[in-house]
N, CA, C and O atoms as a GROMACS GRO file, in nm:
protein
  172
    1MET      N    1   4.918   1.514  -8.074
    1MET     CA    2   4.915   1.670  -8.059
    1MET      C    3   5.031   1.717  -7.981
    1MET      O    4   5.066   1.677  -7.870
    2LYS      N    5   5.081   1.804  -8.051
    2LYS     CA    6   5.236   1.866  -7.997
    2LYS      C    7   5.225   1.945  -7.885
    2LYS      O    8   5.105   1.973  -7.873
    3SER      N    9   5.283   1.991  -7.804
    3SER     CA   10   5.273   2.046  -7.673
    3SER      C   11   5.262   2.168  -7.693
    3SER      O   12   5.185   2.226  -7.616
    4ASN      N   13   5.332   2.248  -7.795
    4ASN     CA   14   5.288   2.386  -7.820
    4ASN      C   15   5.139   2.399  -7.867
    4ASN      O   16   5.082   2.504  -7.836
    5ASP      N   17   5.061   2.295  -7.944
    5ASP     CA   18   4.936   2.321  -7.964
    5ASP      C   19   4.851   2.302  -7.834
    5ASP      O   20   4.744   2.363  -7.828
    6ILE      N   21   4.888   2.224  -7.732
    6ILE     CA   22   4.821   2.225  -7.609
    6ILE      C   23   4.814   2.338  -7.526
    6ILE      O   24   4.713   2.382  -7.473
    7PHE      N   25   4.938   2.385  -7.518
    7PHE     CA   26   4.976   2.538  -7.485
    7PHE      C   27   4.862   2.635  -7.530
    7PHE      O   28   4.779   2.692  -7.458
    8VAL      N   29   4.875   2.639  -7.634
    8VAL     CA   30   4.773   2.743  -7.725
    8VAL      C   31   4.635   2.714  -7.738
    8VAL      O   32   4.550   2.791  -7.783
    9GLU      N   33   4.618   2.606  -7.700
    9GLU     CA   34   4.441   2.592  -7.697
    9GLU      C   35   4.422   2.612  -7.532
    9GLU      O   36   4.330   2.689  -7.505
   10THR      N   37   4.485   2.560  -7.429
   10THR     CA   38   4.467   2.574  -7.293
   10THR      C   39   4.480   2.748  -7.277
   10THR      O   40   4.401   2.808  -7.205
   11LEU      N   41   4.580   2.812  -7.345
   11LEU     CA   42   4.552   2.934  -7.282
   11LEU      C   43   4.441   3.031  -7.370
   11LEU      O   44   4.393   3.139  -7.335
   12THR      N   45   4.422   2.971  -7.469
   12THR     CA   46   4.300   3.030  -7.535
   12THR      C   47   4.173   3.056  -7.484
   12THR      O   48   4.096   3.152  -7.473
   13GLU      N   49   4.180   2.878  -7.442
   13GLU     CA   50   4.017   2.854  -7.308
   13GLU      C   51   4.051   2.940  -7.197
   13GLU      O   52   3.962   3.013  -7.154
   14LEU      N   53   4.186   2.943  -7.132
   14LEU     CA   54   4.162   3.034  -7.003
   14LEU      C   55   4.141   3.191  -7.025
   14LEU      O   56   4.106   3.267  -6.935
   15MET      N   57   4.168   3.233  -7.161
   15MET     CA   58   4.161   3.339  -7.177
   15MET      C   59   4.022   3.427  -7.217
   15MET      O   60   4.002   3.548  -7.203
   16GLU      N   61   3.949   3.339  -7.261
   16GLU     CA   62   3.833   3.331  -7.326
   16GLU      C   63   3.731   3.298  -7.184
   16GLU      O   64   3.635   3.375  -7.176
   17ASP      N   65   3.740   3.214  -7.096
   17ASP     CA   66   3.687   3.197  -6.994
   17ASP      C   67   3.695   3.286  -6.897
   17ASP      O   68   3.613   3.278  -6.806
   18ASN      N   69   3.769   3.362  -6.895
   18ASN     CA   70   3.832   3.474  -6.786
   18ASN      C   71   3.811   3.607  -6.861
   18ASN      O   72   3.832   3.711  -6.800
   19LYS      N   73   3.772   3.611  -6.983
   19LYS     CA   74   3.763   3.735  -7.076
   19LYS      C   75   3.890   3.827  -7.047
   19LYS      O   76   3.881   3.944  -7.011
   20ILE      N   77   4.002   3.763  -7.065
   20ILE     CA   78   4.142   3.861  -7.057
   20ILE      C   79   4.154   3.868  -7.213
   20ILE      O   80   4.122   3.775  -7.286
   21THR      N   81   4.197   3.976  -7.252
   21THR     CA   82   4.244   4.014  -7.376
   21THR      C   83   4.373   4.000  -7.347
   21THR      O   84   4.420   3.980  -7.235
   22VAL      N   85   4.447   4.014  -7.476
   22VAL     CA   86   4.576   3.989  -7.480
   22VAL      C   87   4.667   4.116  -7.438
   22VAL      O   88   4.779   4.124  -7.387
   23GLY      N   89   4.592   4.193  -7.470
   23GLY     CA   90   4.647   4.324  -7.397
   23GLY      C   91   4.625   4.302  -7.231
   23GLY      O   92   4.725   4.310  -7.160
   24LYS      N   93   4.529   4.283  -7.186
   24LYS     CA   94   4.526   4.240  -7.034
   24LYS      C   95   4.642   4.146  -6.964
   24LYS      O   96   4.696   4.165  -6.855
   25LEU      N   97   4.665   4.044  -7.052
   25LEU     CA   98   4.731   3.960  -7.031
   25LEU      C   99   4.869   4.013  -7.039
   25LEU      O  100   4.952   3.983  -6.954
   26SER      N  101   4.893   4.083  -7.127
   26SER     CA  102   5.037   4.135  -7.148
   26SER      C  103   5.099   4.249  -7.033
   26SER      O  104   5.217   4.265  -7.002
   27ASN      N  105   4.992   4.315  -6.985
   27ASN     CA  106   5.005   4.412  -6.886
   27ASN      C  107   5.040   4.309  -6.754
   27ASN      O  108   5.150   4.318  -6.699
   28ALA      N  109   4.962   4.233  -6.720
   28ALA     CA  110   4.975   4.147  -6.594
   28ALA      C  111   5.127   4.060  -6.620
   28ALA      O  112   5.211   4.049  -6.531
   29LEU      N  113   5.143   4.012  -6.739
   29LEU     CA  114   5.293   3.948  -6.769
   29LEU      C  115   5.430   4.050  -6.781
   29LEU      O  116   5.551   4.027  -6.772
   30ASN      N  117   5.357   4.163  -6.803
   30ASN     CA  118   5.474   4.279  -6.818
   30ASN      C  119   5.568   4.249  -6.926
   30ASN      O  120   5.688   4.232  -6.907
   31CYS      N  121   5.500   4.242  -7.060
   31CYS     CA  122   5.545   4.195  -7.171
   31CYS      C  123   5.484   4.250  -7.288
   31CYS      O  124   5.363   4.271  -7.276
   32ASP      N  125   5.522   4.270  -7.367
   32ASP     CA  126   5.480   4.290  -7.535
   32ASP      C  127   5.366   4.230  -7.574
   32ASP      O  128   5.357   4.110  -7.553
   33LYS      N  129   5.272   4.288  -7.629
   33LYS     CA  130   5.164   4.230  -7.678
   33LYS      C  131   5.178   4.183  -7.788
   33LYS      O  132   5.090   4.104  -7.822
   34ALA      N  133   5.284   4.210  -7.884
   34ALA     CA  134   5.327   4.114  -8.000
   34ALA      C  135   5.400   3.993  -7.928
   34ALA      O  136   5.402   3.889  -7.994
   35ALA      N  137   5.456   3.992  -7.812
   35ALA     CA  138   5.540   3.880  -7.815
   35ALA      C  139   5.432   3.764  -7.749
   35ALA      O  140   5.463   3.645  -7.750
   36ILE      N  141   5.290   3.816  -7.687
   36ILE     CA  142   5.211   3.696  -7.672
   36ILE      C  143   5.136   3.679  -7.781
   36ILE      O  144   5.077   3.571  -7.781
   37ARG      N  145   5.119   3.741  -7.865
   37ARG     CA  146   5.040   3.718  -8.008
   37ARG      C  147   5.131   3.615  -8.060
   37ARG      O  148   5.074   3.507  -8.064
   38ARG      N  149   5.269   3.610  -8.107
   38ARG     CA  150   5.372   3.506  -8.121
   38ARG      C  151   5.333   3.363  -8.089
   38ARG      O  152   5.316   3.267  -8.165
   39TRP      N  153   5.319   3.376  -7.920
   39TRP     CA  154   5.270   3.235  -7.871
   39TRP      C  155   5.176   3.150  -7.980
   39TRP      O  156   5.192   3.034  -8.021
   40PHE      N  157   5.074   3.248  -8.013
   40PHE     CA  158   4.993   3.168  -8.081
   40PHE      C  159   5.056   3.126  -8.231
   40PHE      O  160   5.013   3.022  -8.282
   41TYR      N  161   5.139   3.189  -8.290
   41TYR     CA  162   5.170   3.101  -8.416
   41TYR      C  163   5.288   3.080  -8.404
   41TYR      O  164   5.300   2.994  -8.491
   42LYS      N  165   5.399   3.094  -8.356
   42LYS     CA  166   5.516   3.036  -8.353
   42LYS      C  167   5.575   2.911  -8.238
   42LYS      O  168   5.695   2.885  -8.227
   43LEU      N  169   5.481   2.852  -8.168
   43LEU     CA  170   5.553   2.763  -8.084
   43LEU      C  171   5.578   2.658  -8.147
   43LEU      O  172   5.640   2.567  -8.092
   0.00000   0.00000   0.00000
């Protein structure tokens, strides 16, 4: 398993467990929602 797969899997689990949406995460990190969505596809 590649490190990016582990990152995406861990991030997904944390977001689900804490009921955090991409929008909430983008606000907390002060970055664009599209940038976060790319993490799931382009790492």
